[in-house]
C-alpha positions in Angstrom: 28.1 -2.9 -34.0 24.5 -3.3 -33.0 22.8 -0.6 -31.1 22.9 -1.3 -27.4 19.9 -0.6 -25.2 20.5 1.5 -22.2 18.9 -0.3 -19.2 19.8 2.4 -16.7 17.2 4.7 -15.3 17.6 8.5 -15.6 18.6 10.4 -12.4 15.1 11.6 -12.0 13.6 8.1 -12.5 16.0 6.6 -10.0 15.3 9.4 -7.5 11.6 8.7 -7.8 12.0 5.0 -7.0 14.0 5.8 -3.9 11.6 8.6 -2.9 8.7 6.1 -3.2 10.5 3.5 -1.0 11.5 5.9 1.8 8.1 7.6 1.8 6.0 4.5 2.0 3.9 4.3 5.1 1.5 1.9 6.8 -1.6 4.1 6.8 -4.3 3.6 9.5 -6.1 6.7 10.3 -5.9 9.3 7.5 -8.2 7.8 4.9 -10.5 10.1 2.9 -13.9 8.9 1.6 -12.9 9.8 -2.0 -13.4 6.9 -4.4 -10.4 5.2 -6.0 -10.8 5.2 -9.8 -10.8 1.8 -11.3 -7.9 2.6 -13.6 -5.7 3.6 -10.7 -6.6 0.5 -8.7 -6.0 -1.6 -11.9 -2.5 -0.1 -12.2 -1.4 -0.9 -8.7 -2.9 -4.4 -8.9 -1.1 -5.1 -12.2 2.1 -4.0 -10.4 1.4 -6.6 -7.7 0.7 -9.2 -10.4 4.2 -8.5 -11.9 6.0 -9.5 -8.6 8.6 -12.2 -8.8 7.3 -15.7 -7.8 9.0 -19.0 -7.1 8.8 -21.3 -10.2 6.7 -18.5 -11.8 3.7 -20.1 -10.0 2.0 -16.7 -9.3 0.3 -18.1 -6.2 -1.7 -15.0 -5.5 -5.4 -14.0 -5.8 -6.8 -10.5 -5.2 -10.1 -10.3 -3.3 -11.5 -6.7 -3.6 -13.8 -5.7 -0.8 -16.1 -2.7 -1.3 -19.2 -4.0 0.6 -19.8 -2.1 3.9 -21.3 -5.3 5.3 -18.2 -7.4 4.5 -15.9 -4.7 5.8 -17.8 -4.6 9.1 -17.6 -8.4 9.4 -13.8 -8.2 9.0 -13.7 -5.3 11.4 -15.4 -7.4 14.0 -12.9 -10.2 13.5 -10.1 -7.6 13.9 -11.7 -6.2 17.1 -11.8 -9.6 18.8 -8.2 -10.4 17.9 -7.1 -6.9 18.9 -8.5 -7.3 22.4 -6.8 -10.7 22.7 -3.5 -9.2 21.5 -3.6 -6.4 24.1 -3.5 -9.0 26.9 -0.3 -10.5 25.5 1.8 -7.4 26.2 3.3 -6.6 29.6 1.4 -4.0 31.6 3.6 -1.1 30.7 3.2 -1.7 26.9 -0.4 -2.8 27.1 -1.8 0.7 27.6 0.3 2.1 24.7 -0.8 -0.8 22.5 -4.5 -0.2 23.2 -4.2 3.5 22.2 -2.6 2.7 18.8 -4.7 3.0 15.6 -3.9 -0.3 13.8 -6.5 -0.4 11.0 -8.7 1.6 8.7 -11.0 -1.2 7.5 -14.3 0.6 7.6 -12.9 4.1 6.8 -10.9 3.1 3.6 -12.9 2.9 0.4 -11.2 -0.2 -0.8 -10.1 -3.3 1.1 -8.0 -5.9 -0.7 -6.9 -9.3 0.5 -3.9 -10.8 -1.2 -3.7 -14.5 -0.8 -1.5 -17.5 -1.6 -2.7 -20.7 -3.2 0.0 -23.2 -2.2 -1.2 -25.9 -4.6 -1.6 -23.7 -7.7 0.9 -25.5 -9.9 1.1 -28.9 -8.2 3.3 -30.3 -5.4 6.7 -29.9 -7.1 7.6 -26.3 -7.9 10.9 -25.1 -9.4 12.7 -23.3 -6.5 10.4 -24.6 -3.8 11.7 -28.1 -3.7 13.6 -27.5 -0.4 12.3 -24.3 1.1 8.5 -24.8 1.0 7.7 -21.3 2.2 9.0 -19.7 -0.9 5.4 -19.4 -2.3 4.3 -17.5 0.7 7.3 -15.1 0.3 6.3 -14.7 -3.4 2.8 -13.4 -2.4 4.5 -11.0 0.1 6.5 -9.6 -2.9 3.2 -8.9 -4.6 2.1 -7.0 -1.5 5.3 -4.9 -1.6 4.9 -4.2 -5.3 1.3 -3.0 -4.8 2.3 -0.9 -1.8 5.1 1.0 -3.6 2.9 1.5 -6.7 0.1 2.8 -4.5 2.5 5.3 -2.8 3.6 6.6 -6.2 -0.1 7.0 -7.1 -0.7 9.0 -3.9 -2.7 6.2 -2.3 -2.3 5.2 1.3 -2.2 1.5 2.1 -2.5 -0.1 5.6 -1.7 -3.8 6.2 -3.9 -5.3 8.9 -2.5 -8.4 10.4 -4.3 -8.8 13.7 -6.7 -11.6 12.9 -7.5 -15.1 13.8 -6.9 -16.6 10.4 -9.9 -19.1 10.3 -12.2 -16.3 11.3 -10.9 -14.0 8.6 -11.3 -16.8 6.0 -14.9 -17.3 7.2 -15.7 -13.6 6.9 -14.4 -13.6 3.3 -15.9 -17.0 2.3 -12.4 -18.2 1.7 -11.4 -21.9 1.4 -9.4 -23.2 4.3 -6.4 -24.1 2.1 -6.1 -20.6 0.7 -3.7 -18.5 2.9 -4.6 -14.8 3.5 -1.3 -13.1 3.2 -2.3 -9.5 3.6 -5.5 -7.7 4.3 -4.9 -4.2 3.0 -6.9 -0.9 3.5 -6.5 1.3 0.4 -7.5 4.9 -0.3 -6.5 8.5 -0.7 -5.4 10.1 2.5 -5.3 13.5 4.1 -1.5 13.2 4.7 1.4 10.8 5.0 3.3 10.8 8.3 6.9 11.9 8.1 8.0 8.8 10.0 6.3 5.4 10.6 3.6 5.8 13.2 5.1 3.2 15.6 8.4 4.9 15.4 6.8 8.3 16.1 4.8 6.8 19.0 8.1 5.5 20.6 7.0 1.9 20.3 10.4 1.0 18.8 13.2 2.9 17.1 14.6 2.3 13.6 17.7 0.1 14.0 21.0 1.3 12.6 21.6 -0.7 9.5 25.3 -1.0 10.4 24.4 -3.0 13.5 22.6 -5.5 11.3 25.4 -6.1 8.8 27.7 -9.1 8.8 30.5 -10.0 6.4 31.1 -13.5 5.1 29.9 -15.4 8.2 27.0 -14.9 10.6 28.0 -12.7 13.5 31.1 -11.4 11.8 30.6 -7.6 12.1 32.8 -4.7 11.0 33.7 -3.9 14.6 36.7 -1.7 13.6 34.7 0.1 10.8 37.3 -0.9 8.2 34.7 -1.7 5.5 33.7 1.3 3.3 30.2 -0.2 2.9 29.6 0.1 6.6 30.4 3.7 6.6 28.4 4.5 3.5 25.3 2.8 4.9 25.6 4.6 8.2 26.0 8.0 6.4 23.0 7.4 4.1 20.8 6.3 7.0 21.7 9.4 8.9 21.0 11.6 5.9 17.6 10.0 5.4 16.5 10.1 9.1 18.0 13.5 10.0 17.7 15.5 6.9 15.4 13.6 4.6 18.1 13.3 1.9 17.6 10.2 -0.3 20.5 8.2 -1.8 21.7 9.4 -5.2 
């Protein structure tokens, strides 16, 4: 009998994956000026490049921004959109919104824009024939890969999304047909918050996963708590939120 390869991770490896996921944070205000070594940045970018993509089209590009002048241009684009966004919230929320720290563009040593080239492999793409937005979702997978790898490296990452897209494209010299998916602030940080900042600020709570779970048909919930999966998820979420115990 041929030797079989064990594909399972060890307990320690599996625990590290879950720890990375549950300790990932959107970092805005804790960036340190320490430079990020190229070999570290290379590792997290390579992790992003190994994300799944529809039709293996790999629609992403990575635009690294180190120039203080370019960062300031992007910061100005953010500031304009941020002021516009504040007016969109009702009066009670507007003041809270205005006090939130929502970017670290100038403070972080590295800015990185991950994009999507929707025409990279031509008009017909395996897996995108009917859901055309699958290429956009693929680039989002690259963002998540990078974010988790960065957290494992001790790097903070903040996703800035408050931009008028054409103005961001202009600030970065980007063609109009290239979609900026994520503008990321990257760097070492003084600390990571125990909980997401918007949750700590009382903006919104984390929803109970059991309330988001249906079985077999949309809207068909486990109202009588008969499904063991419902109970297991509720217990695990409580363990994570209340005691910081990660799934085994």
